[in-house]
SEDOVO-867346 format. One record per residue (C-alpha): chain; residue in one letter; residue number from 1; z, x, y. Coordinates in Angstrom, 2 decimals. Example, Ala and Ser with C-alpha at 12.3 -4.5 7.8 and 13.67 -1.06 7.14 Angstrom:
REM SEDOVO-867346
("A" "A" 1 (7.80 12.30 -4.50))
("A" "S" 2 (7.14 13.67 -1.06))
REM end
This chain:
REM SEDOVO-867346
("A" "M" 1 (13.14 15.49 43.09))
("A" "K" 2 (12.38 17.02 39.72))
("A" "F" 3 (12.53 14.58 36.81))
("A" "D" 4 (13.42 15.38 33.21))
("A" "L" 5 (10.21 13.98 31.73))
("A" "Q" 6 (11.25 14.37 28.10))
("A" "L" 7 (14.61 12.69 28.68))
("A" "N" 8 (12.97 9.86 30.64))
("A" "K" 9 (10.53 9.26 27.75))
("A" "Q" 10 (13.40 9.19 25.25))
("A" "N" 11 (15.39 6.83 27.46))
("A" "A" 12 (12.45 4.47 28.03))
("A" "I" 13 (11.91 4.21 24.26))
("A" "A" 14 (15.62 3.74 23.58))
("A" "F" 15 (15.86 1.10 26.33))
("A" "Y" 16 (12.89 -0.89 25.08))
("A" "K" 17 (13.84 -0.59 21.41))
("A" "T" 18 (17.46 -1.60 22.05))
("A" "A" 19 (16.43 -4.68 24.07))
("A" "Y" 20 (13.52 -5.66 21.81))
("A" "L" 21 (15.61 -5.48 18.64))
("A" "G" 22 (18.33 -7.75 20.03))
("A" "E" 23 (20.76 -5.88 22.27))
("A" "P" 24 (19.44 -6.34 25.83))
("A" "S" 25 (22.90 -6.23 27.44))
("A" "K" 26 (23.54 -2.84 25.85))
("A" "A" 27 (20.08 -1.65 26.93))
("A" "V" 28 (20.73 -2.63 30.54))
("A" "E" 29 (24.22 -1.13 30.56))
("A" "M" 30 (22.99 2.20 29.21))
("A" "Y" 31 (19.59 2.68 30.85))
("A" "V" 32 (19.14 0.52 33.99))
("A" "G" 33 (20.04 1.46 37.56))
("A" "P" 34 (21.80 -0.74 40.11))
("A" "D" 35 (18.68 -2.85 40.76))
("A" "Y" 36 (15.85 -3.88 38.44))
("A" "I" 37 (12.45 -4.95 39.76))
("A" "Q" 38 (10.30 -6.88 37.29))
("A" "H" 39 (6.51 -7.31 37.55))
("A" "N" 40 (5.99 -9.38 34.38))
("A" "P" 41 (5.26 -12.85 35.82))
("A" "V" 42 (7.29 -14.71 33.15))
("A" "V" 43 (10.51 -12.74 33.81))
("A" "A" 44 (12.52 -12.94 37.04))
("A" "D" 45 (13.81 -9.90 38.90))
("A" "G" 46 (17.21 -8.48 38.08))
("A" "K" 47 (19.25 -7.34 35.14))
("A" "Q" 48 (20.51 -10.76 34.06))
("A" "A" 49 (17.00 -12.25 33.99))
("A" "F" 50 (15.92 -9.37 31.74))
("A" "I" 51 (18.89 -9.94 29.43))
("A" "D" 52 (18.25 -13.69 29.29))
("A" "Y" 53 (14.56 -13.19 28.47))
("A" "F" 54 (15.23 -10.77 25.61))
("A" "C" 55 (18.11 -12.87 24.22))
("A" "E" 56 (15.74 -15.84 24.07))
("A" "M" 57 (13.06 -13.70 22.40))
("A" "Q" 58 (15.56 -12.46 19.81))
("A" "R" 59 (16.74 -16.01 19.11))
("A" "D" 60 (13.19 -17.34 18.68))
("A" "Y" 61 (11.62 -14.30 16.93))
("A" "P" 62 (14.35 -12.31 15.15))
("A" "N" 63 (11.97 -10.61 12.69))
("A" "K" 64 (9.54 -9.06 15.15))
("A" "T" 65 (8.90 -5.31 14.91))
("A" "I" 66 (7.74 -2.64 17.31))
("A" "E" 67 (6.14 0.76 16.80))
("A" "F" 68 (6.00 3.24 19.66))
("A" "V" 69 (2.55 4.80 19.45))
("A" "R" 70 (2.79 7.12 22.45))
("A" "A" 71 (4.89 7.85 25.51))
("A" "I" 72 (3.56 9.55 28.62))
("A" "A" 73 (5.68 10.72 31.56))
("A" "E" 74 (4.66 11.86 35.01))
("A" "G" 75 (6.93 12.10 38.04))
("A" "D" 76 (9.27 9.11 38.08))
("A" "L" 77 (7.11 7.03 35.67))
("A" "V" 78 (7.03 6.62 31.90))
("A" "A" 79 (4.28 4.71 30.08))
("A" "L" 80 (4.85 3.37 26.57))
("A" "H" 81 (2.00 2.28 24.29))
("A" "T" 82 (3.29 0.02 21.51))
("A" "H" 83 (2.16 -1.99 18.52))
("A" "Q" 84 (4.12 -5.19 18.01))
("A" "K" 85 (4.13 -7.41 14.92))
("A" "W" 86 (5.47 -10.95 15.21))
("A" "P" 87 (6.77 -13.21 12.41))
("A" "D" 88 (3.82 -15.62 12.63))
("A" "G" 89 (1.38 -12.78 11.84))
("A" "D" 90 (0.25 -12.15 15.42))
("A" "E" 91 (-0.01 -8.52 16.48))
("A" "Y" 92 (-0.09 -7.17 20.01))
("A" "V" 93 (-0.80 -3.90 21.73))
("A" "T" 94 (1.24 -3.34 24.89))
("A" "M" 95 (1.42 -0.90 27.75))
("A" "D" 96 (4.74 -0.78 29.57))
("A" "F" 97 (5.42 1.29 32.66))
("A" "F" 98 (8.94 2.14 33.80))
("A" "R" 99 (9.97 3.73 37.09))
("A" "F" 100 (13.12 5.86 37.06))
("A" "D" 101 (15.45 6.54 39.98))
("A" "D" 102 (16.86 9.95 40.91))
("A" "N" 103 (19.76 9.38 38.49))
("A" "G" 104 (17.47 8.92 35.48))
("A" "K" 105 (17.93 5.14 35.36))
("A" "I" 106 (15.17 2.54 35.00))
("A" "V" 107 (14.68 0.50 38.18))
("A" "E" 108 (11.21 -1.06 37.85))
("A" "H" 109 (8.89 -2.36 35.11))
("A" "W" 110 (5.23 -3.37 34.70))
("A" "D" 111 (3.47 -4.39 31.50))
("A" "S" 112 (0.21 -5.51 30.00))
("A" "I" 113 (0.00 -7.30 26.66))
("A" "Q" 114 (-3.08 -8.03 24.55))
("A" "E" 115 (-3.35 -9.71 21.18))
("A" "I" 116 (-5.06 -7.52 18.58))
("A" "P" 117 (-8.22 -9.27 17.40))
("A" "A" 118 (-9.20 -9.58 13.74))
("A" "E" 119 (-12.48 -7.79 14.45))
("A" "T" 120 (-13.85 -5.39 17.05))
("A" "K" 121 (-17.44 -4.47 17.83))
("A" "N" 122 (-16.55 -0.77 17.83))
("A" "G" 123 (-14.23 -0.70 14.80))
("A" "N" 124 (-11.61 1.30 16.72))
("A" "L" 125 (-7.91 0.56 16.72))
("A" "M" 126 (-6.37 -0.60 19.99))
("A" "Y" 127 (-3.58 1.98 19.84))
REM end
């Protein structure tokens, strides 16, 4: 199977942005395949669990922002590197990985999240 890497990157960003900014049902409808496997330990498997998690996040943190720093695609995978700012002043760097099916739909997700510290020993940004 040959994947459209550019389209998958665009769709991963659109999916994440749509859900993160408060429309998870729309994100799932547009970008997710028939099944959705979740590897984040605080979110259950399945589309409805994803929707519920992001609805709760939007309710509790409506003014959060996200910047997509880079997107990398290879085969059926897309990796997104993001910078998130939360209303309480916390900032996070994330890495999200999405697996696409043969129809160009997202069917699996992994992520890693780290709070950005006030200082670093190397002085480098985390994104």
